[in-house]
C-alpha positions in Angstrom: 60.4 -81.9 -57.2 59.7 -80.3 -53.4 55.3 -80.5 -52.4 53.6 -79.3 -49.5 53.2 -83.0 -47.3 49.6 -82.2 -47.5 49.5 -82.3 -51.8 52.1 -85.3 -51.1 50.2 -87.2 -48.9 46.2 -86.8 -51.0 49.0 -87.8 -54.3 50.3 -90.7 -52.3 46.7 -92.3 -51.9 45.3 -91.6 -54.6 47.7 -94.4 -56.4 48.7 -97.0 -53.1 46.4 -99.5 -53.2 43.1 -99.9 -51.4 42.8 -102.7 -48.2 39.3 -102.4 -48.9 38.6 -103.6 -53.1 35.2 -101.4 -53.1 36.3 -98.3 -52.1 38.5 -98.9 -55.1 35.7 -99.9 -56.5 33.3 -96.4 -55.8 36.9 -94.5 -56.8 36.3 -96.3 -60.9 33.1 -95.6 -60.7 33.7 -92.2 -59.4 36.7 -91.0 -62.3 34.0 -93.3 -64.6 30.4 -91.3 -63.8 32.1 -87.9 -64.5 34.4 -89.0 -67.9 30.7 -90.1 -69.0 28.6 -87.2 -68.1 31.8 -85.3 -70.0 31.9 -87.0 -73.1 28.3 -86.8 -73.4 28.0 -83.7 -72.8 30.5 -82.3 -75.0 29.6 -84.8 -77.5 25.1 -83.0 -78.0 25.7 -79.6 -77.4 28.1 -79.9 -80.3 25.7 -81.4 -82.1 22.6 -79.1 -80.9 25.0 -75.9 -82.2 25.8 -77.6 -85.3 21.8 -77.5 -85.8 21.5 -74.1 -84.8 24.3 -73.0 -87.2 22.6 -74.8 -89.8 19.6 -73.3 -89.0 20.3 -69.8 -89.1 22.6 -70.0 -91.9 20.3 -72.0 -94.1 17.8 -69.0 -92.6 19.9 -66.1 -93.3 20.6 -67.6 -96.8 16.6 -66.4 -98.0 16.0 -63.8 -95.3 18.3 -60.4 -95.1 19.7 -59.8 -92.4 18.9 -56.0 -91.9 15.4 -54.0 -93.6 14.7 -50.2 -93.5 10.9 -50.1 -94.5 8.7 -46.2 -94.2 6.6 -45.8 -91.4 3.8 -46.1 -93.5 2.3 -49.1 -96.5 5.1 -47.9 -98.2 8.7 -46.5 -98.9 9.2 -44.4 -101.8 12.3 -42.8 -102.1 14.2 -46.5 -102.1 16.7 -45.7 -104.1 18.1 -43.1 -102.6 17.4 -45.9 -99.6 19.7 -48.2 -102.0 22.7 -45.7 -103.0 23.6 -45.0 -99.6 23.0 -48.5 -97.9 25.5 -49.8 -101.2 27.9 -46.5 -100.5 28.4 -47.8 -96.3 31.3 -50.6 -96.8 29.6 -52.3 -94.2 27.5 -53.8 -96.3 27.7 -55.5 -98.5 24.4 -55.5 -100.8 21.2 -53.6 -100.5 17.6 -54.8 -103.0 14.3 -53.4 -103.0 11.2 -55.1 -102.3 7.4 -55.6 -101.2 6.6 -58.5 -99.3 2.3 -59.6 -99.8 0.2 -62.7 -98.4 -1.7 -64.1 -101.2 -3.9 -67.0 -101.4 -2.5 -68.9 -104.8 -4.7 -71.4 -106.7 -3.5 -73.9 -108.8 -5.0 -77.6 -108.6 -5.6 -77.0 -105.3 -5.5 -73.6 -103.0 -2.5 -72.5 -100.4 -1.7 -69.3 -98.4 2.1 -68.0 -99.3 4.4 -65.0 -98.9 4.8 -63.5 -102.2 8.2 -61.6 -102.4 8.4 -59.4 -104.7 12.0 -58.9 -106.1 14.9 -57.2 -108.9 16.3 -61.0 -109.7 19.1 -58.6 -111.2 19.5 -57.9 -107.4 18.3 -60.5 -105.1 21.9 -62.2 -105.3 23.5 -59.4 -103.4 21.2 -59.9 -100.5 20.3 -63.6 -100.5 21.1 -66.9 -101.8 18.0 -67.3 -103.8 19.5 -67.7 -107.3 21.3 -70.9 -106.5 18.9 -72.3 -104.9 16.8 -72.7 -108.2 16.4 -76.3 -108.9 14.3 -75.7 -112.2 14.4 -73.0 -114.3 16.7 -70.0 -112.7 15.9 -66.4 -111.6 16.8 -64.4 -113.9 13.0 -65.4 -115.5 11.4 -63.4 -113.7 11.8 -60.5 -116.1 8.9 -57.0 -115.9 6.1 -58.2 -117.5 6.3 -61.2 -118.1 3.9 -62.2 -114.7 6.1 -65.1 -113.6 6.5 -66.9 -110.5 8.7 -68.6 -108.9 8.0 -71.1 -105.9 9.6 -73.2 -103.3 9.7 -77.0 -104.0 6.7 -78.4 -101.2 4.5 -75.0 -102.3 4.5 -76.6 -105.7 4.0 -79.4 -104.6 0.6 -79.3 -102.6 -1.2 -75.7 -105.1 0.2 -79.4 -107.8 1.5 -77.5 -110.0 5.1 -77.2 -112.1 7.3 -74.9 -114.5 4.7 -73.9 -117.4 1.6 -74.5 -115.8 -0.4 -71.3 -114.6 -0.8 -70.2 -111.1 -3.8 -67.7 -109.9 -2.6 -65.1 -107.5 -4.9 -63.3 -104.9 -3.9 -60.8 -102.9 -6.3 -58.2 -101.5 -9.6 -57.1 -102.2 -10.3 -53.7 -104.6 -13.7 -51.3 -103.7 -15.4 -50.8 -106.9 -19.6 -49.8 -107.9 -19.4 -53.0 -108.1 -19.0 -53.5 -104.7 -15.4 -55.5 -103.3 -14.1 -57.5 -105.9 -10.6 -59.3 -105.4 -7.7 -58.6 -107.3 -6.5 -61.7 -109.5 -3.7 -62.1 -111.9 -2.9 -65.1 -113.7 1.3 -66.2 -113.1 3.0 -68.4 -115.1 4.8 -70.7 -112.9 9.1 -70.7 -114.2 11.6 -72.5 -111.6 11.1 -73.6 -108.2 13.3 -73.5 -105.7 14.8 -75.6 -103.1 16.5 -73.2 -99.5 16.1 -76.2 -96.8 13.5 -75.0 -94.6 10.0 -75.6 -94.3 8.8 -71.8 -94.1 10.3 -70.7 -97.1 9.9 -73.8 -99.6 6.1 -74.5 -97.8 5.2 -70.7 -97.5 7.3 -68.8 -100.1 6.6 -67.5 -104.0 8.5 -64.7 -105.8 8.0 -62.5 -108.8 9.3 -59.6 -110.5 9.0 -56.5 -108.3 7.8 -54.4 -111.4 4.5 -56.8 -112.2 3.9 -57.1 -108.1 3.7 -53.1 -108.0 0.9 -53.8 -111.0 -0.9 -56.1 -109.7 -1.0 -54.4 -106.2 -1.0 -50.8 -107.7 1.4 -49.2 -105.3 3.4 -47.0 -108.3 6.7 -47.2 -107.7 7.3 -48.1 -103.8 8.2 -50.4 -102.2 7.9 -52.4 -99.1 11.1 -51.7 -97.9 15.2 -52.2 -98.9 16.7 -55.3 -97.8 20.4 -55.2 -96.7 22.8 -57.7 -96.4 26.3 -57.2 -94.7 29.5 -58.2 -94.3 29.5 -58.5 -90.6 25.5 -59.5 -89.4 25.9 -59.4 -85.3 26.1 -55.4 -85.9 22.8 -55.3 -88.2 21.0 -53.3 -85.5 24.1 -50.5 -85.9 24.1 -50.6 -88.6 20.5 -49.7 -89.9 20.7 -47.4 -87.0 23.3 -45.6 -89.1 21.7 -45.9 -92.4 18.4 -44.3 -91.0 20.7 -41.4 -89.5 22.6 -41.0 -92.9 18.5 -41.1 -94.3 16.4 -38.7 -92.2 13.0 -38.8 -91.9 10.7 -41.9 -89.9 11.8 -45.0 -90.8 11.2 -48.8 -89.2 14.5 -50.7 -88.8 14.3 -54.6 -88.3 16.9 -57.2 -88.2 17.6 -60.7 -88.6 17.7 -61.4 -85.1 14.9 -59.8 -84.3 12.0 -60.9 -87.0 13.7 -64.5 -85.6 13.9 -63.5 -81.9 11.3 -66.2 -80.7 12.7 -68.9 -82.6 16.4 -67.9 -81.3 15.4 -68.2 -78.0 13.6 -71.5 -78.2 16.2 -73.0 -79.7 19.2 -71.6 -76.8 16.5 -72.7 -73.8 16.0 -75.9 -75.2 19.8 -76.2 -75.2 20.4 -75.1 -71.8 18.0 -77.6 -71.1 19.0 -80.1 -72.3 22.5 -79.2 -70.7 21.2 -78.9 -67.4 19.9 -82.3 -67.8 23.0 -83.8 -69.3 25.2 -82.2 -66.4 23.7 -84.8 -63.5 25.8 -87.8 -64.8 28.2 -85.2 -63.6 26.3 -85.3 -60.9 26.0 -89.2 -60.1 29.6 -89.3 -60.8 30.9 -86.3 -57.8 28.0 -88.0 -55.3 30.2 -91.7 -56.4 33.0 -89.4 -55.5 31.6 -88.6 -51.2 31.2 -91.9 -51.3 34.7 -93.0 -52.0 36.2 -90.0 -49.9 34.1 -90.9 -46.8 34.6 -94.6 -47.1 38.3 -93.6 -47.5 38.4 -91.1 -44.4 37.0 -94.6 -43.0 39.6 -96.8 -43.1 42.1 -94.4 -43.4 41.2 -93.6 -38.7 44.3 -94.9 -38.3 46.7 -93.1 -40.4 44.8 -89.6 -40.1 45.9 -90.1 -36.1 49.6 -91.2 -36.3 49.7 -87.3 -38.9 48.4 -85.6 -36.9 50.7 -86.3 -33.8 53.5 -86.3 -35.9 51.7 -82.6 -36.3 49.7 -82.2 -38.9 47.4 -80.1 -39.0 43.4 -80.1 -39.0 43.2 -77.9 -41.9 46.2 -79.9 -43.6 44.6 -83.2 -43.2 41.7 -81.4 -44.9 44.2 -80.9 -47.8 45.0 -84.0 -47.5 41.8 -85.9 -48.6 40.5 -82.6 -50.5 43.8 -83.1 -52.8 43.1 -86.7 -53.4 39.6 -85.8 -54.2 40.2 -82.9 -56.4 42.6 -85.5 -59.1 40.1 -87.8 -59.5 37.7 -85.2 -60.5 40.4 -84.2 -63.2 41.2 -87.3 -64.4 37.4 -88.2 -64.8 37.5 -85.1 -66.9 40.2 -85.3 -69.2 39.5 -88.8 -69.6 35.6 -87.6 -70.6 37.2 -84.5 -73.0 39.5 -86.5 -74.6 36.4 -88.9 -74.9 33.6 -86.3 -76.2 36.7 -84.9 -78.9 37.0 -88.7 -80.0 32.8 -89.2 -79.5 31.8 -86.1 -81.4 34.7 -85.6 -84.8 33.7 -89.5 -85.5 30.4 -89.2 -84.4 28.5 -89.3 -88.4 30.5 -92.5 -89.0 29.3 -93.9 -86.6 26.1 -93.4 -87.1 26.7 -94.4 -90.8 28.4 -98.1 -89.6 25.2 -98.1 -87.4 23.1 -97.6 -90.0 24.1 -100.4 -92.4 24.9 -103.2 -89.7 20.4 -102.3 -88.7 20.2 -101.3 -92.3 17.5 -98.2 -90.4 18.2 -95.0 -91.7 18.9 -92.4 -88.6 18.5 -89.1 -89.7 16.0 -89.1 -92.8 16.4 -86.1 -95.4 12.7 -85.6 -95.5 12.8 -85.3 -91.7 16.0 -83.3 -90.8 16.5 -81.5 -94.3 20.2 -82.5 -93.9 22.2 -85.1 -95.6 24.5 -84.9 -92.9 25.2 -84.8 -89.2 26.0 -80.7 -88.5 29.2 -80.9 -86.2 30.1 -77.2 -84.3 32.7 -77.7 -81.4 32.9 -74.3 -79.8 35.3 -74.3 -77.3 33.6 -72.1 -75.0 31.0 -74.8 -74.9 34.2 -77.7 -73.2 35.5 -75.0 -71.4 32.1 -74.0 -69.2 31.7 -78.1 -69.4 35.2 -78.9 -67.8 34.5 -76.2 -65.3 31.5 -77.1 -64.3 33.0 -80.9 -63.8 36.0 -79.6 -61.3 34.0 -77.0 -59.5 31.5 -80.3 -59.2 34.6 -82.5 -58.2 35.7 -79.7 -55.2 32.8 -79.4 -54.2 31.9 -83.3 -53.6 35.2 -83.3 -51.4 34.9 -80.4 -49.0 32.4 -82.8 -46.8 34.6 -85.6 -46.4 37.8 -83.9 -45.8 35.8 -81.6 -43.5 35.0 -85.0 -41.7 38.8 -86.3 -41.0 39.8 -83.3 -39.9 37.2 -84.0 -36.4 39.2 -87.3 -36.3 40.1 -87.4 -32.6 44.1 -89.2 -33.2 42.8 -90.9 -29.1 39.7 -92.4 -30.7 41.1 -93.2 -33.6 44.3 -94.8 -32.1 42.4 -96.4 -28.9 41.8 -99.5 -30.4 45.1 -100.2 -32.5 
């Protein structure tokens, strides 16, 4: 197969035996440095993406994809909002809710968010029913004043199913002064969402019981929505508000948890940048090996110049040779990264069994296995960065080779 002369010579240099073994060693170190950097980056970003996905899925299992609430304190015509939402093909479910902050008193006191729901409708917008570990969500019947607690919240309060919890919500002005609103609830169930903000800070009651406790009549805080495509939450809520008419407040999962998702994204970005330094080190080794190769091939460069090869052709020779080192390192790194990523959990289990340690305790990470989410875009980005760094590393040695004077190089040959 015909190839351009510079490319053919560059590939020949790549597989030729070197007179100087040190140059071969540096070239091998360059390949290994790039390969290790790519492998570590692929595996690390896959694990971080897996944790992000796990956190997002658990969070969205308990919160709505979007909410519609009144511009004032309560939403009075919520039945119409639910009906309009359910008519939209993009909406998977809609349910009213009431949110308030309260102080819960069992054997100990603990502040918590109290969410009031309609148990029959809750399955349409959250996974609360499937998160129950003790009791059933259907036990929250109107007038029973039952309450469902997160597992950690129940532990902090020191209560279990059948025990009583005093819920203090707000102060009411009476002729005798400000009197706190108190109500005794009976613990009918305990849930575990696997996300500390809910397991430690959330209590759930029936909607009508909360309306009586808060004295808000038939009003609710708003309507929670679950969508078929949660990434279209902003567009769907705006369309629904436009159809409802009037002034409403809309929000979605990305806005309510914006700070946390920004922090996770920043953490992934910063770790990616820091681990990219491994690839940079491999690129520096590539510069050193190419400079040494140019010095070693001074006579060859001079002969090529006398045979008519232009300075640009000389540059191409060493750029092809250096770029191929980067390509080999990147391919090895991608292969190693994929193998390590897909077998990482087995490796961790082997390490735990060999040394008798627990690397990922469930009570700390809230996961039973190592979450992995290998994204093609991350692999493509890492490969592109590695190839770009390898290409840039060849420019200086190639320029130095192109500036070689044939007469000077052949003077002592």
